[in-house]
TIVEX-381584 format. One record per residue: residue number from 1; x, y, z of N, C-alpha, C in turn. Coordinates in pm, 1 decimal. Layout:
+-----+----------+----------+----------+----------+----------+----------+----------+----------+----------+
| pos |      n.x |      n.y |      n.z |     ca.x |     ca.y |     ca.z |      c.x |      c.y |      c.z |
+-----+----------+----------+----------+----------+----------+----------+----------+----------+----------+
| NUM |        X |        Y |        Z |        X |        Y |        Z |        X |        Y |        Z |
...
+-----+----------+----------+----------+----------+----------+----------+----------+----------+----------+
This chain:
+-----+----------+----------+----------+----------+----------+----------+----------+----------+----------+
| pos |      n.x |      n.y |      n.z |     ca.x |     ca.y |     ca.z |      c.x |      c.y |      c.z |
+-----+----------+----------+----------+----------+----------+----------+----------+----------+----------+
|   1 |   -811.8 |   2627.2 |     75.1 |   -700.7 |   2688.5 |    -61.7 |   -777.9 |   2760.1 |   -163.3 |
|   2 |   -920.2 |   2727.6 |   -231.3 |   -973.0 |   2815.6 |   -301.1 |   -973.7 |   2936.4 |   -261.3 |
|   3 |  -1031.1 |   2986.6 |   -143.6 |  -1033.7 |   3123.0 |    -97.4 |   -916.1 |   3171.8 |    -92.4 |
|   4 |   -782.1 |   3105.9 |    -71.8 |   -679.9 |   3181.5 |    -83.7 |   -611.2 |   3195.1 |   -208.1 |
|   5 |   -666.2 |   3138.1 |   -338.0 |   -607.0 |   3144.0 |   -445.7 |   -521.9 |   3026.7 |   -490.5 |
|   6 |   -496.2 |   2947.6 |   -400.8 |   -401.1 |   2860.9 |   -470.4 |   -438.0 |   2747.2 |   -526.7 |
|   7 |   -593.1 |   2730.9 |   -557.6 |   -655.5 |   2647.9 |   -632.4 |   -791.9 |   2688.1 |   -696.8 |
|   8 |   -781.6 |   2675.3 |   -833.1 |   -904.2 |   2695.4 |   -894.0 |  -1029.6 |   2653.6 |   -838.9 |
|   9 |  -1139.9 |   2733.4 |   -913.3 |  -1270.2 |   2668.8 |   -847.0 |  -1300.4 |   2531.6 |   -926.4 |
|  10 |  -1256.3 |   2513.3 |  -1068.5 |  -1254.5 |   2376.9 |  -1102.7 |  -1220.0 |   2269.4 |  -1041.6 |
|  11 |  -1068.6 |   2284.6 |  -1003.5 |   -973.3 |   2205.7 |   -950.9 |  -1054.2 |   2156.7 |   -819.1 |
|  12 |  -1093.8 |   2271.2 |   -736.5 |  -1194.8 |   2223.5 |   -597.1 |  -1293.9 |   2173.9 |   -606.2 |
|  13 |  -1388.3 |   2175.1 |   -703.5 |  -1497.0 |   2091.0 |   -715.5 |  -1476.5 |   1960.1 |   -743.2 |
|  14 |  -1342.9 |   1954.4 |   -855.6 |  -1318.1 |   1811.9 |   -900.6 |  -1278.0 |   1711.3 |   -763.2 |
|  15 |  -1178.8 |   1788.0 |   -680.5 |  -1142.0 |   1733.6 |   -566.3 |  -1280.7 |   1686.5 |   -463.4 |
|  16 |  -1358.1 |   1783.1 |   -464.6 |  -1478.1 |   1779.9 |   -356.2 |  -1549.7 |   1648.2 |   -408.6 |
|  17 |  -1593.8 |   1664.6 |   -533.5 |  -1678.5 |   1562.7 |   -584.0 |  -1582.5 |   1403.1 |   -555.0 |
|  18 |  -1494.7 |   1406.2 |   -583.4 |  -1413.2 |   1260.5 |   -580.5 |  -1423.5 |   1217.3 |   -438.4 |
|  19 |  -1412.3 |   1325.8 |   -333.6 |  -1415.3 |   1289.9 |   -188.4 |  -1560.7 |   1232.3 |   -158.8 |
|  20 |  -1651.5 |   1322.6 |   -207.0 |  -1798.2 |   1269.8 |   -167.9 |  -1800.4 |   1149.4 |   -190.3 |
|  21 |  -1776.3 |   1131.2 |   -354.2 |  -1822.2 |    975.3 |   -398.8 |  -1765.6 |    843.6 |   -324.7 |
|  22 |  -1618.9 |    892.5 |   -266.4 |  -1554.6 |    799.4 |   -190.0 |  -1626.9 |    762.4 |    -64.3 |
|  23 |  -1693.5 |    890.2 |    -15.2 |  -1734.4 |    866.5 |    156.5 |  -1882.5 |    826.0 |    170.7 |
|  24 |  -1946.0 |    895.8 |     81.8 |  -2089.6 |    896.0 |     50.5 |  -2136.3 |    740.1 |     84.9 |
|  25 |  -2222.1 |    694.6 |    159.8 |  -2309.4 |    565.9 |    153.9 |  -2347.1 |    514.4 |     21.2 |
|  26 |  -2380.7 |    423.7 |      2.3 |  -2415.7 |    376.9 |   -132.5 |  -2587.3 |    362.4 |    -97.9 |
|  27 |  -2652.7 |    443.9 |   -161.1 |  -2818.0 |    412.9 |   -163.0 |  -2847.9 |    335.6 |   -260.6 |
|  28 |  -2942.9 |    246.3 |   -260.1 |  -2995.1 |    177.5 |   -371.7 |  -3075.4 |    275.7 |   -458.6 |
|  29 |  -3040.6 |    275.7 |   -590.2 |  -3110.1 |    396.6 |   -661.7 |  -3251.5 |    389.9 |   -650.5 |
|  30 |  -3315.9 |    306.5 |   -662.1 |  -3458.7 |    321.3 |   -640.3 |  -3506.7 |    200.6 |   -562.3 |
|  31 |  -3622.5 |    231.9 |   -549.5 |  -3713.7 |    113.7 |   -460.8 |  -3835.7 |     91.2 |   -534.6 |
|  32 |  -3859.8 |    -31.0 |   -590.7 |  -4004.5 |    -24.1 |   -672.4 |  -4123.0 |    -31.1 |   -539.8 |
|  33 |  -4233.6 |    -16.9 |   -585.9 |  -4361.9 |     -5.7 |   -525.1 |  -4365.5 |   -142.0 |   -455.9 |
|  34 |  -4387.9 |   -248.0 |   -502.5 |  -4388.0 |   -378.1 |   -440.2 |  -4259.4 |   -379.7 |   -314.4 |
|  35 |  -4162.1 |   -342.7 |   -370.5 |  -4036.2 |   -352.9 |   -251.7 |  -4086.7 |   -256.4 |   -140.3 |
|  36 |  -4120.2 |   -145.0 |   -172.3 |  -4174.5 |    -58.9 |    -33.3 |  -4291.0 |   -127.5 |     33.8 |
|  37 |  -4359.6 |   -178.7 |    -26.4 |  -4506.2 |   -248.7 |     44.0 |  -4435.4 |   -359.6 |    126.8 |
|  38 |  -4381.8 |   -430.1 |     80.3 |  -4302.9 |   -547.7 |    127.2 |  -4236.3 |   -457.6 |    243.4 |
|  39 |  -4133.2 |   -421.3 |    225.0 |  -4065.7 |   -382.9 |    348.3 |  -4166.7 |   -301.7 |    476.9 |
|  40 |  -4257.6 |   -219.0 |    426.0 |  -4386.0 |   -195.7 |    531.6 |  -4415.1 |   -308.5 |    589.9 |
|  41 |  -4471.3 |   -399.5 |    526.5 |  -4549.8 |   -530.9 |    573.8 |  -4453.2 |   -591.4 |    669.2 |
|  42 |  -4298.6 |   -615.6 |    611.9 |  -4234.9 |   -673.5 |    715.0 |  -4208.2 |   -641.8 |    826.1 |
|  43 |  -4228.6 |   -477.8 |    857.5 |  -4235.0 |   -404.0 |    970.3 |  -4365.3 |   -406.5 |   1046.0 |
|  44 |  -4458.1 |   -477.7 |   1011.5 |  -4582.4 |   -504.3 |   1077.2 |  -4662.1 |   -356.1 |   1074.7 |
|  45 |  -4640.5 |   -272.2 |    999.7 |  -4717.1 |   -138.9 |   1024.4 |  -4791.1 |   -104.1 |    896.6 |
|  46 |  -4880.0 |    -28.4 |    946.6 |  -5022.7 |     37.7 |    870.3 |  -4937.9 |    108.0 |    754.3 |
|  47 |  -4982.2 |    162.0 |    663.8 |  -4953.1 |    279.9 |    579.1 |  -4937.6 |    412.5 |    680.8 |
|  48 |  -5043.5 |    460.9 |    738.9 |  -5040.8 |    549.8 |    825.0 |  -4939.2 |    560.6 |    933.7 |
|  49 |  -4877.5 |    446.4 |   1024.3 |  -4785.6 |    463.0 |   1090.2 |  -4665.0 |    444.5 |   1044.5 |
|  50 |  -4648.9 |    384.5 |    915.2 |  -4519.0 |    401.4 |    829.4 |  -4489.9 |    527.2 |    780.1 |
|  51 |  -4582.0 |    616.2 |    746.2 |  -4569.7 |    747.7 |    685.5 |  -4546.0 |    823.0 |    775.0 |
|  52 |  -4600.0 |    802.1 |    918.0 |  -4567.9 |    880.6 |   1057.7 |  -4431.1 |    868.5 |   1076.5 |
|  53 |  -4378.5 |    745.5 |   1082.5 |  -4239.2 |    729.8 |   1096.3 |  -4149.8 |    796.9 |   1019.3 |
|  54 |  -4178.6 |    809.8 |    886.8 |  -4099.1 |    879.6 |    781.0 |  -4129.8 |   1001.0 |    751.0 |
|  55 |  -4208.4 |   1068.9 |    844.8 |  -4251.6 |   1203.3 |    841.6 |  -4286.1 |   1235.1 |    673.4 |
|  56 |  -4380.9 |   1131.9 |    647.1 |  -4445.7 |   1158.3 |    499.1 |  -4608.1 |   1142.2 |    520.6 |
|  57 |  -4671.2 |   1178.7 |    426.1 |  -4824.7 |   1167.6 |    412.0 |  -4865.1 |   1006.1 |    387.4 |
|  58 |  -4968.1 |    988.2 |    449.7 |  -5004.4 |    854.3 |    403.0 |  -5073.0 |    833.7 |    265.8 |
|  59 |  -5099.9 |    935.3 |    192.1 |  -5105.0 |    928.7 |     57.3 |  -5001.9 |    935.4 |     -3.9 |
|  60 |  -4876.1 |    984.5 |     10.0 |  -4747.1 |    980.5 |    -65.6 |  -4683.4 |    845.6 |    -60.9 |
|  61 |  -4718.4 |    778.4 |     69.6 |  -4652.5 |    633.2 |     96.4 |  -4790.0 |    557.4 |     21.9 |
|  62 |  -4910.8 |    569.4 |      5.8 |  -4986.0 |    490.9 |   -125.0 |  -4955.7 |    500.2 |   -259.8 |
|  63 |  -4875.2 |    628.2 |   -287.4 |  -4818.9 |    652.3 |   -424.9 |  -4693.7 |    575.7 |   -456.2 |
|  64 |  -4613.9 |    586.6 |   -337.5 |  -4502.9 |    494.1 |   -378.7 |  -4500.7 |    354.6 |   -404.8 |
|  65 |  -4615.6 |    288.6 |   -306.4 |  -4645.9 |    166.1 |   -281.7 |  -4704.7 |    106.5 |   -418.6 |
|  66 |  -4785.1 |    207.3 |   -518.3 |  -4841.2 |    171.1 |   -604.2 |  -4765.4 |    188.6 |   -751.8 |
|  67 |  -4595.9 |    278.9 |   -723.8 |  -4559.7 |    302.7 |   -820.6 |  -4575.4 |    413.1 |   -887.2 |
|  68 |  -4689.0 |    494.7 |   -846.8 |  -4721.4 |    622.7 |   -902.8 |  -4602.6 |    718.1 |   -899.4 |
|  69 |  -4529.7 |    703.5 |   -777.3 |  -4421.2 |    808.2 |   -756.9 |  -4305.5 |    709.1 |   -680.0 |
|  70 |  -4169.7 |    786.3 |   -722.8 |  -4067.2 |    700.2 |   -696.0 |  -3995.6 |    791.5 |   -553.9 |
|  71 |  -3943.8 |    727.3 |   -443.9 |  -3900.3 |    796.6 |   -359.6 |  -3764.2 |    888.2 |   -389.5 |
|  72 |  -3766.9 |    970.1 |   -344.2 |  -3622.6 |   1063.1 |   -354.4 |  -3570.6 |   1127.0 |   -274.9 |
|  73 |  -3467.8 |   1169.8 |   -251.7 |  -3384.3 |   1239.4 |   -120.1 |  -3381.6 |   1176.4 |    -28.0 |
|  74 |  -3426.8 |   1245.2 |    105.7 |  -3450.7 |   1205.3 |    212.8 |  -3524.6 |   1061.2 |    248.6 |
|  75 |  -3660.6 |   1049.0 |    179.2 |  -3746.3 |    962.6 |    188.4 |  -3678.3 |    838.4 |    140.8 |
|  76 |  -3578.8 |    819.2 |     28.6 |  -3506.9 |    739.9 |    -54.8 |  -3407.4 |    662.6 |     73.0 |
|  77 |  -3354.2 |    765.7 |    133.7 |  -3227.9 |    719.1 |    229.6 |  -3297.4 |    660.3 |    350.2 |
|  78 |  -3404.8 |    705.6 |    409.4 |  -3493.3 |    642.9 |    530.9 |  -3522.0 |    510.0 |    495.7 |
|  79 |  -3587.3 |    499.5 |    355.2 |  -3637.5 |    352.1 |    313.1 |  -3518.2 |    273.3 |    294.6 |
|  80 |  -3407.2 |    287.3 |    237.8 |  -3277.8 |    219.7 |    222.1 |  -3220.5 |    190.3 |    374.8 |
|  81 |  -3225.8 |    272.7 |    475.6 |  -3173.3 |    264.0 |    598.8 |  -3265.0 |    140.2 |    661.2 |
|  82 |  -3391.0 |    178.8 |    650.7 |  -3516.6 |     34.7 |    719.3 |  -3488.4 |    -73.9 |    614.8 |
|  83 |  -3459.1 |    -74.4 |    494.9 |  -3426.8 |   -217.9 |    441.7 |  -3281.8 |   -255.6 |    487.3 |
|  84 |  -3197.4 |   -204.8 |    497.0 |  -3066.8 |   -250.9 |    540.0 |  -3067.5 |   -304.4 |    701.3 |
|  85 |  -3133.8 |   -214.4 |    792.0 |  -3116.5 |   -201.7 |    941.4 |  -3221.0 |   -233.0 |   1018.0 |
|  86 |  -3375.9 |   -221.4 |    927.4 |  -3492.9 |   -226.4 |   1009.6 |  -3551.1 |   -121.0 |   1051.1 |
|  87 |  -3702.3 |   -138.6 |   1102.1 |  -3731.1 |    -20.4 |   1132.4 |  -3671.4 |     56.6 |   1234.3 |
|  88 |  -3623.9 |    -25.8 |   1375.5 |  -3557.1 |      1.7 |   1486.4 |  -3467.4 |    100.1 |   1436.9 |
|  89 |  -3394.6 |    113.7 |   1326.6 |  -3284.4 |    215.6 |   1295.8 |  -3334.0 |    347.4 |   1320.1 |
|  90 |  -3445.4 |    385.3 |   1283.0 |  -3492.4 |    517.0 |   1284.4 |  -3601.6 |    568.8 |   1374.4 |
|  91 |  -3622.0 |    458.8 |   1472.2 |  -3728.8 |    490.0 |   1569.0 |  -3631.8 |    565.0 |   1696.2 |
+-----+----------+----------+----------+----------+----------+----------+----------+----------+----------+
């Protein structure tokens, strides 16, 4: 509709954002370092194996667990999936 001129760009963006918010799965805003460490330990995985499953570096997982960094983007989504459904959901 926007391409044909029936709808302004602002109206299109408003509709798009509204639909995204209704459909998008809710991801926990943040996971703390101790929560990430507990999650990894609950899966009985070393930092190296956990990092490999998430396609991250071991150093980054260590920083997440210490709270030096916070997960964002795909890492946060994968951690949330593991938190909700277990490690088997991403294997």
